[in-house]
Steps between C-alpha positions, in 0.01 A plus 500: 500500500784745585661435161179609329487823705865571416433432130205741504710765676777454244250531212355818656852645529570414135183682393636831631720736301699798625453838334678835540230765538554861402312824443454659162264791447316428825431134413660186641672270249708187548765301317593139579803505728689247286532762224643764736877530511532804727355837599711815476459869575395714203809686380737537211267423207666601172258608228562331165374683189234341277380246757129419534309733735470234770879459523644761739858412413771269629694448821840354567442203731842370602638550149192375316273727296142454620205667324251670735130492413245744639203273581261796521587601144485136392145483632405816309496722808704815566842437652506541876716748683822359643471509880684375807348151469537464122696183420624302206407134522745288301313219328675206335327359194564298187525701177597322179625200697730711719456608861468877511459747783248781465435771757143616565425827676244475781369766739573292811568139594260361761570143610537139394168318537405135463181456301328164476408381153139474621507875577589599143221595262535533120571840349186708447373530144449874544537783748875483561715804429756277328479248217342178620773289338747665742305356796578144613220513757344685788627386839270537799689628804319612815177563312667712228629418155862517394569509125742218418704596196607263224861622484579323174217683322556838664871505429550296184320650208581772248653737758763250606539354154606850397776476759640190333534668159811712487535492878868546583678216670554553874878521448455782247300709747730430792810613307 
């Protein structure tokens, strides 16, 4: 009997996923923690001419050139003001078969939350201020919804594809 209880507890633990929650334009969003590499203070973004509007520029992250995306602009909203709590969340993702780091600007980082799979609803068909294909689901946390972002879709379409074409190699920018 105890083995069955332990198996059920293990299954319940496996049905939970950790998410980094953050604020953007007064709304709470989340990204799966496994995609997050690190969180850094907003500073030193170098503007690169002829980049898409949602790309604020690049940063030098320990010798690597990392593009920085403005999520507000990506969602079709005005860019937020940079404040004391503004951060760049470094997200690691696959792009053209390679692992790439991309920074996303957020108004403030909140916390890491565990959300059970049973507490995640599908993306709404309408009513969201962002494209529904950017939403992986709506997580219920303490009676409120958190918008769970599909990082691969948010970060890997035409805006980032433009970065791959003619994008200087990291060594060229570091020189």
